[in-house]
C-alpha positions as CSV (number, residue, x, y, z in Angstrom):
1,M,-7.5,-26.0,-24.2
2,K,-8.2,-22.3,-23.6
3,G,-9.3,-23.0,-20.1
4,E,-6.0,-24.7,-19.4
5,R,-4.0,-21.7,-20.6
6,G,-6.1,-19.5,-18.3
7,L,-5.4,-21.9,-15.4
8,V,-1.6,-21.9,-16.2
9,G,-1.6,-18.2,-16.4
10,E,-3.4,-17.9,-13.0
11,I,-0.9,-20.3,-11.4
12,I,2.0,-18.3,-12.8
13,E,0.5,-15.0,-11.6
14,F,0.0,-16.5,-8.1
15,A,3.6,-17.8,-8.0
16,V,4.9,-14.4,-9.0
17,Q,2.8,-12.8,-6.3
18,V,4.0,-15.2,-3.6
19,A,7.6,-14.8,-4.7
20,N,7.3,-11.0,-4.6
21,E,5.8,-11.1,-1.1
22,H,8.8,-13.2,0.1
23,M,11.4,-10.8,-1.3
24,V,10.8,-8.2,1.4
25,P,14.1,-6.4,2.1
26,E,15.6,-6.9,5.6
27,G,14.2,-4.3,8.0
28,M,11.1,-3.4,6.0
29,S,7.6,-4.2,7.2
30,P,5.8,-6.8,5.0
31,K,2.7,-4.6,5.3
32,I,4.5,-1.7,3.6
33,W,6.1,-4.0,1.0
34,E,2.6,-5.1,0.0
35,Q,1.6,-1.5,-0.8
36,L,4.5,-0.7,-3.0
37,T,4.4,-0.6,-6.8
38,G,6.7,-2.8,-8.9
39,S,9.1,0.1,-9.5
40,E,9.2,0.9,-5.8
41,R,9.9,-2.7,-4.9
42,F,12.6,-2.9,-7.6
43,L,14.4,0.2,-6.1
44,F,14.2,-1.0,-2.5
45,K,15.3,-4.5,-3.3
46,M,18.2,-3.3,-5.4
47,M,19.3,-0.9,-2.6
48,D,19.2,-3.9,-0.3
49,I,21.3,-6.0,-2.6
50,E,23.8,-3.1,-3.2
51,T,24.6,-3.1,0.5
52,T,26.3,-6.5,0.0
53,G,28.5,-5.0,-2.8
54,A,26.7,-6.9,-5.6
55,K,26.5,-4.7,-8.7
56,K,25.9,-7.3,-11.4
57,L,23.7,-6.1,-14.2
58,D,22.0,-9.5,-14.2
59,N,20.6,-8.9,-10.7
60,Y,18.9,-5.7,-11.9
61,Q,17.6,-7.3,-15.0
62,N,16.2,-10.3,-13.1
63,F,14.5,-8.3,-10.4
64,A,13.1,-5.9,-13.0
65,K,11.4,-9.0,-14.6
66,A,10.3,-10.3,-11.2
67,F,8.7,-7.0,-10.3
68,R,7.4,-6.3,-13.9
69,V,9.4,-3.1,-14.4
70,A,9.7,-2.7,-18.1
71,K,11.8,0.5,-18.2
72,Y,14.1,-0.2,-15.2
73,D,17.0,1.5,-17.0
74,D,15.2,4.8,-16.3
75,L,15.7,4.0,-12.6
76,M,19.4,3.3,-12.8
77,D,22.5,5.4,-13.0
78,R,24.8,3.0,-14.8
79,M,24.1,-0.1,-16.9
80,E,27.6,-1.5,-17.0
81,P,28.2,-5.2,-16.2
82,N,29.6,-5.5,-12.6
83,K,29.3,-1.8,-12.1
84,A,25.6,-1.3,-12.3
85,D,23.7,1.0,-9.9
């Protein structure tokens, strides 16, 4: 059973990696994106989303999870629903 958990963990890790690689903001080189840390990816992706006017706190929380940024609130100015930035 332990081997199965390891395999499942590896599959999840691979899926997260693939998803992160496909979240490259428009106009950014995928090569640069690959070199960024999770916090840097979070900041660039959120700036990309903010250009559409989306400021839902859920977006920030979900991308923080996706990029494994535990203390994303340190990177934000406001944490208000529908006014986050």
